[in-house]
C-alpha positions in Angstrom: 0.0 0.0 0.0 1.1 3.6 -0.4 3.0 5.2 2.4 1.5 8.1 4.1 3.9 10.6 2.4 3.1 9.3 -1.1 -0.7 9.3 -0.3 -0.4 12.9 0.8 1.4 13.9 -2.2 -1.0 12.0 -4.5 -4.0 13.8 -2.9 -2.4 17.1 -3.2 -1.8 16.5 -6.8 -5.5 15.7 -7.2 -6.5 19.0 -5.6 -4.0 21.0 -7.7 -5.3 19.6 -10.9 -2.2 20.0 -12.9 1.3 18.5 -13.2 3.3 18.5 -10.0 7.0 18.0 -9.7 8.9 17.7 -6.5 12.6 16.8 -7.3 15.2 16.9 -4.5 18.9 17.0 -5.7 21.4 14.6 -4.2 22.5 16.2 -0.9 25.9 17.9 -1.3 27.0 17.0 2.3 26.5 13.2 1.6 29.4 11.1 0.4 29.5 10.5 -3.3 28.1 7.2 -4.7 30.8 4.7 -5.8 31.4 4.6 -9.5 31.5 0.8 -9.4 28.4 -0.8 -7.9 29.0 -4.5 -8.4 25.9 -5.4 -6.3 26.9 -9.1 -6.6 29.5 -8.4 -4.0 27.2 -6.7 -1.4 26.5 -8.3 1.9 26.5 -5.7 4.5 24.5 -4.8 7.6 22.7 -1.4 7.9 20.8 0.6 10.5 17.1 0.1 9.8 15.9 3.7 10.6 17.3 6.8 9.1 16.5 10.5 9.3 19.0 11.3 6.6 16.5 11.9 3.9 15.2 14.6 1.6 11.7 13.5 2.5 9.3 16.2 3.7 9.4 16.6 7.5 6.3 17.6 9.3 6.8 20.1 12.1 4.2 18.3 14.2 5.4 14.8 13.5 9.0 14.8 12.4 9.1 10.9 12.3 7.3 11.2 9.0 10.6 12.4 7.5 12.2 9.1 8.5 12.5 6.0 6.4 12.9 2.3 7.3 15.0 0.1 5.1 13.1 -3.0 6.1 9.8 -1.4 4.7 11.5 -0.1 1.5 12.8 -3.6 0.7 9.5 -5.3 1.6 7.0 -3.0 -0.1 8.6 0.0 -1.5 7.2 2.5 1.2 9.1 4.4 3.8 7.2 2.9 6.6 7.2 6.1 8.7 3.5 5.9 9.2 3.4 2.2 10.3 6.7 1.3 11.8 6.6 -0.4 15.2 10.4 0.0 16.0 11.1 -3.7 16.3 13.6 -4.1 13.5 16.9 -2.4 14.5 19.2 -3.5 11.6 19.1 -5.2 8.2 21.6 -7.4 6.4 21.3 -6.9 2.7 22.7 -9.7 0.5 22.3 -8.0 -2.9 23.5 -10.9 -5.1 20.8 -13.3 -3.7 18.2 -10.5 -3.1 17.7 -11.6 0.5 17.5 -9.3 3.5 17.6 -10.5 7.1 15.9 -8.4 9.7 17.2 -8.3 13.3 15.9 -7.0 16.6 18.0 -5.4 19.3 20.3 -8.2 20.6 20.8 -9.8 17.3 17.8 -12.1 17.2 16.5 -12.8 13.6 13.0 -11.5 13.2 12.5 -12.6 9.6 14.0 -13.0 6.2 12.7 -11.1 3.1 13.0 -12.7 -0.3 13.1 -9.7 -2.6 13.1 -11.3 -6.1 9.5 -10.2 -6.8 10.2 -6.5 -7.1 14.0 -6.2 -6.9 17.0 -7.0 -9.3 20.7 -6.8 -9.0 21.9 -5.5 -12.3 25.6 -5.6 -12.5 27.1 -2.1 -12.2 23.6 -0.3 -11.8 23.1 -1.2 -8.2 20.0 -2.8 -6.8 16.7 -1.7 -8.4 13.2 -2.2 -7.2 9.9 -1.3 -9.0 6.6 -1.0 -7.1 3.2 0.0 -8.5 -0.1 0.7 -6.8 -3.5 2.2 -7.6 -5.1 4.8 -5.4 -8.8 4.7 -5.6 -10.6 7.8 -6.6 -14.1 9.3 -6.9 -15.8 8.3 -10.1 -13.2 8.0 -12.9 -10.5 9.8 -11.0 -8.0 7.2 -9.9 -4.3 7.5 -9.4 -1.6 5.1 -10.6 1.6 5.3 -8.8 4.9 3.8 -9.8 8.0 4.0 -7.7 11.5 3.0 -8.9 14.0 2.6 -6.0 17.7 2.4 -6.8 20.0 1.3 -4.0 23.7 2.4 -4.5 26.7 1.9 -2.4 28.4 5.2 -1.2 32.1 5.7 -0.8 31.8 5.5 2.9 30.1 2.1 3.0 26.5 3.5 3.6 23.8 2.9 1.0 21.7 5.6 -0.7 18.2 4.9 -1.9 17.0 7.1 -4.8 13.2 7.1 -5.0 11.6 8.2 -8.3 7.9 8.1 -8.1 5.5 9.0 -10.9 1.8 9.7 -10.6 -0.6 9.1 -13.5 -4.4 9.1 -14.2 -7.2 11.4 -13.4 -5.3 14.6 -13.6 -3.7 16.5 -16.5 0.0 15.8 -16.7 0.4 13.6 -13.7 3.4 14.3 -11.5 6.6 13.0 -10.1 8.7 13.1 -7.0 12.3 12.3 -6.4 13.8 11.8 -2.9 17.0 10.4 -1.4 17.5 8.3 1.7 20.7 7.3 3.3 21.3 4.2 5.5 24.4 4.0 7.6 26.4 0.7 8.0 25.6 -1.0 11.3 28.4 -0.5 13.9 30.0 2.6 12.2 
């Protein structure tokens, strides 16, 4: 299902009634993304929650500006509106497209098989594509397609680039681009 942020953006696009574009550039103070991705060689552990994002942050609920790696890998949403805080860190094995979720203390909570929506494509990083329909009144419905690209940064963190497009029911549709950075566990 759509995350709260995407739903809010989708509804605001419906009210505006014209093309909407919200594109955030790559943050200048983040480390550069490695030139060679070779996702076949990734197997690292990352902190699950990050506030290092270009997501919109509500003054009344700043947690909406956070993202959770476990939710991005599972369903393509940030999880900021549904996260229960149990998952503390995630081991991502990019070559087998499997993520292991851990709670505090190192107990395995679950394992995610990511092959349905994700691919490891050589030097392009790990790419996931998610689509959803947002119901609308009468013939106004909204089709949302998110393409998430996970890239390895020079400092060992991973950067997720979320390109979301909105189509249907409104002239021109809209798009949004945001960035999320997940730090390596133990650094």
